C-alpha positions in Angstrom: 0.0 0.0 0.0 1.1 3.5 -0.7 2.5 4.8 2.6 0.7 8.2 2.5 -2.6 6.4 1.8 -2.1 4.3 4.9 -1.2 7.4 7.0 -4.3 9.2 5.8 -6.5 6.2 6.6 -5.2 6.0 10.1 -5.8 9.7 10.6 -9.4 9.4 9.4 -10.1 6.4 11.6 -8.5 7.6 14.9 -7.8 11.3 15.0 -10.1 13.9 16.4 -9.4 17.7 16.2 -9.6 18.1 20.0 -6.7 15.7 20.6 -3.3 16.8 21.7 0.0 15.3 22.9 3.4 16.4 24.0 6.3 14.1 23.0 8.5 16.1 20.7 10.1 18.3 23.3 11.4 15.1 24.9 12.7 13.8 21.6 14.6 16.7 20.1 17.8 14.7 20.1 16.3 12.7 17.3 15.6 15.7 15.1 17.4 14.4 12.0 15.0 11.4 11.9 11.7 12.9 12.9 9.1 14.2 10.5 7.8 17.8 10.5 4.4 16.4 11.2 5.5 14.9 14.5 7.5 18.0 15.5 4.3 20.0 15.1 1.7 17.6 16.7 3.5 14.8 18.6 1.1 12.4 16.9 0.9 10.4 13.8 3.8 9.9 11.5 7.1 9.9 13.5 9.6 8.9 10.9 8.8 9.3 7.2 11.1 6.6 5.8 8.7 4.6 3.5 7.1 5.3 0.2 5.3 1.9 0.1 4.3 -0.3 3.1 4.2 -4.0 2.5 4.0 -5.1 6.1 3.1 -3.5 9.5 4.5 -4.4 12.8 2.8 -3.2 16.0 4.3 -2.7 19.5 3.6 -0.8 22.7 7.1 0.8 22.8 9.8 1.2 20.2 12.4 -0.6 22.4 15.7 -1.9 21.1 14.4 -5.4 21.2 11.4 -4.5 19.1 13.4 -2.6 16.5 16.1 -5.3 16.4 13.4 -7.9 15.7 12.2 -6.0 12.7 15.8 -5.4 11.4 16.5 -9.1 11.9 13.6 -9.9 9.5 15.7 -8.2 6.8 12.5 -6.5 5.6 12.2 -3.2 3.6 9.2 -1.0 2.8 7.4 -1.6 6.2 6.0 0.4 9.1 6.3 0.1 12.8 3.0 1.2 14.5 3.6 2.0 18.2 1.4 3.2 21.0 4.2 5.3 22.5 7.0 7.0 20.5 9.4 6.6 23.4 10.7 3.7 25.5 9.3 3.2 29.0 11.2 2.0 32.0 10.1 3.3 35.4 13.4 2.1 37.0 15.2 5.0 35.3 15.4 8.5 36.7 13.3 9.6 33.7 10.8 6.9 32.8 10.5 7.7 29.1 13.6 7.7 26.9 14.1 8.4 23.2 14.6 5.7 20.6 18.1 4.5 19.9 19.7 6.3 16.9 21.5 3.2 15.6 18.3 1.2 14.8 16.7 4.4 13.5 19.4 4.9 11.0 18.9 1.3 9.8 15.1 1.9 9.6 15.8 4.9 7.4 18.1 2.8 5.1 15.5 0.0 5.0 12.6 2.3 4.3 10.8 1.4 7.5 8.6 4.2 8.8 7.4 4.7 12.3 3.8 5.8 13.2 2.5 6.6 16.7 -1.0 7.0 18.1 -0.9 7.6 21.9 -4.0 9.6 22.7 -5.9 8.4 19.6 -5.4 4.8 20.7 -6.2 5.5 24.3 -9.4 7.2 23.3 -12.5 5.0 23.7 -13.2 2.9 20.7 -13.1 -0.7 19.2 -9.3 -0.8 19.3 -8.6 1.4 22.3 -6.3 0.4 25.1 -8.9 0.2 27.9 -11.6 -1.5 25.7 -9.0 -4.0 24.5 -7.9 -4.7 28.1 -11.5 -5.1 29.1 -12.1 -7.7 26.5 -9.0 -9.6 27.6 -10.4 -9.6 31.2 -13.8 -10.9 30.0 -15.7 -8.0 31.4 -18.6 -6.2 29.7 -17.7 -2.8 28.3 -20.0 0.0 29.4 -19.6 3.8 29.3 -16.3 5.6 28.8 -14.9 8.0 31.4 -11.6 9.7 32.4 -10.9 12.7 30.0 -7.3 12.8 28.8 -5.9 15.2 26.2 -9.0 15.4 24.2 -10.0 11.7 24.5 -11.7 9.4 27.1 -9.1 6.8 28.2 -11.1 4.7 30.7 -14.2 2.6 30.7 -16.7 1.4 33.3 -17.4 -2.4 32.9 -19.8 -4.9 34.2 -18.3 -8.1 35.7 -19.8 -11.3 36.9 -17.0 -11.6 39.5 -18.4 -11.1 43.0 -15.1 -10.8 44.8 -12.1 -8.7 44.0 -9.7 -11.6 44.4 -11.6 -13.5 41.6 -11.1 -10.5 39.3 -7.4 -10.3 40.3 -7.0 -13.9 39.3 -8.5 -13.2 35.9 -6.2 -10.1 35.5 -3.2 -12.3 36.2 -4.3 -14.8 33.6 -4.7 -12.1 31.0 -1.4 -10.4 31.8 0.5 -13.6 32.1 2.1 -12.6 35.4 1.2 -11.5 38.9 -0.5 -8.1 39.3 -0.2 -5.5 42.1 -3.1 -5.3 44.5 -3.7 -2.5 47.0 -6.8 -3.5 48.9 -8.1 -0.3 50.2 -11.8 -1.2 49.8 -14.2 -4.1 50.2 -13.6 -7.8 49.3 -16.8 -7.6 47.2 -17.3 -5.7 44.0 -20.0 -3.1 44.5 -22.9 -3.3 42.0 -20.8 -5.6 39.7 -19.1 -2.6 38.2 -15.3 -1.9 37.9 -13.2 0.7 36.2 -10.6 -0.2 33.6 -7.9 2.3 32.6 -5.0 0.7 30.8 -1.5 2.2 31.3 -1.2 5.1 33.7 -4.8 5.4 35.0 -4.1 5.7 38.7 -4.8 9.4 39.0 -6.9 11.4 41.4 -9.1 12.7 38.6 -10.0 9.2 37.4 -10.5 8.0 41.0 -12.8 11.0 41.7 -15.0 10.0 38.8 -15.1 6.5 40.1 -16.1 7.7 43.6 -18.8 9.9 42.1 -20.2 6.8 40.3 -19.9 4.5 43.3 -17.3 2.3 41.6 -14.8 0.7 44.1 -12.3 -1.2 42.0 -9.8 0.1 39.4 -7.8 -2.1 37.1 -4.9 -0.2 35.6 -1.3 -0.6 34.6 1.0 1.6 36.8 0.0 1.1 40.4 3.3 1.5 42.2 3.1 3.8 45.2 5.7 6.6 44.8 6.0 10.3 45.0 4.1 10.8 41.7 1.2 8.5 42.7 1.1 9.2 46.4 -1.9 11.5 46.2 -3.8 9.0 44.2 -3.1 6.2 46.7 -4.2 8.5 49.6 -7.4 9.3 47.8 -8.1 5.6 47.0 -7.5 4.7 50.6 -9.7 7.5 51.9 -12.5 6.6 49.5 -12.0 2.8 49.9 -11.2 2.1 46.2 -9.2 -1.1 45.4 -6.3 -0.6 43.0 -5.0 -3.4 40.8 -2.0 -2.9 38.5 -0.7 -5.1 35.7 2.2 -3.0 34.4 2.2 -0.3 31.7 3.2 -2.8 28.9 0.9 -5.7 29.9 -2.3 -3.6 30.1 -1.7 -1.7 26.8 -0.4 -4.6 24.7 -3.9 -5.8 23.9 -4.7 -2.7 21.9 -1.5 -3.2 19.8 -2.5 -6.9 19.3 -6.0 -5.7 18.2 -4.4 -3.3 15.7 -3.0 -6.3 13.8 -6.6 -7.1 12.7 -7.1 -3.4 11.8 -4.2 -3.5 9.4 -5.1 -7.0 8.0 -8.6 -5.6 7.3 -6.8 -3.0 5.1 -5.1 -5.8 3.2 -1.7 -5.5 4.9 0.2 -8.3 6.6 0.7 -7.4 10.2 2.4 -8.8 13.3 2.5 -7.8 16.9 6.0 -7.8 18.6 5.9 -8.9 22.2 8.2 -7.2 24.8 9.0 -7.6 28.5 6.9 -5.9 31.2 8.6 -3.8 33.8 7.3 -5.4 37.0 8.4 -2.3 39.1 5.3 -0.6 37.6 3.2 -2.3 40.1 
């Protein structure tokens, strides 16, 4: 497929005028590789390296291992679609870091473009991060909530689980590893409703909406208690809201897996590249 045609289709299907993002100011060291589009909007086409796209790879973060996997395929005329244009590791002093210049130069030589939708993929919809996580958890998707940079990044869901521990077990099965659990509220799930916010949903604003709706359990990605999240944990404890965290990567991967079907529906071969969760997120 013509690369520009693919980019336009993604914009039509996911972008909304009210959306915004703020990545470029943290990526200025990559200026020689980054498109004017991304420098202007921090969304959409990051690296304009391809004229034709014959295959799409999807990933949560453009980590070295993800980029090396593509390079090891010895492919040209391809695209890497990522949820984030930077690499996440909460163990570092600055959690997000820019992509490695070495693989980027090889992507340029191989005509492999990079495309990023952060807010547009977080925004509630059939491929969104929270809706995709909800489907993986086997809960029934209800109304969206949690405004974020022009989108709605969370969803209230109906569950047939009566007890939080049962839902925790389902979360661990979906994530493929243990999850963090801060039991600030009841053992039972009130009214059979839970909140799902993939990624970094542990915020006071999201928790306030939950409290206003009488929802007492949040399933999210980053749940670790640190200086950044301390206010959210204090609010959750005060309002008796249970917090479950399954890492940034493991809660957002389901959207990138779902995007494989999106690209296949456009007639493009597509493949999700798995990565390693940062367990310290929990």
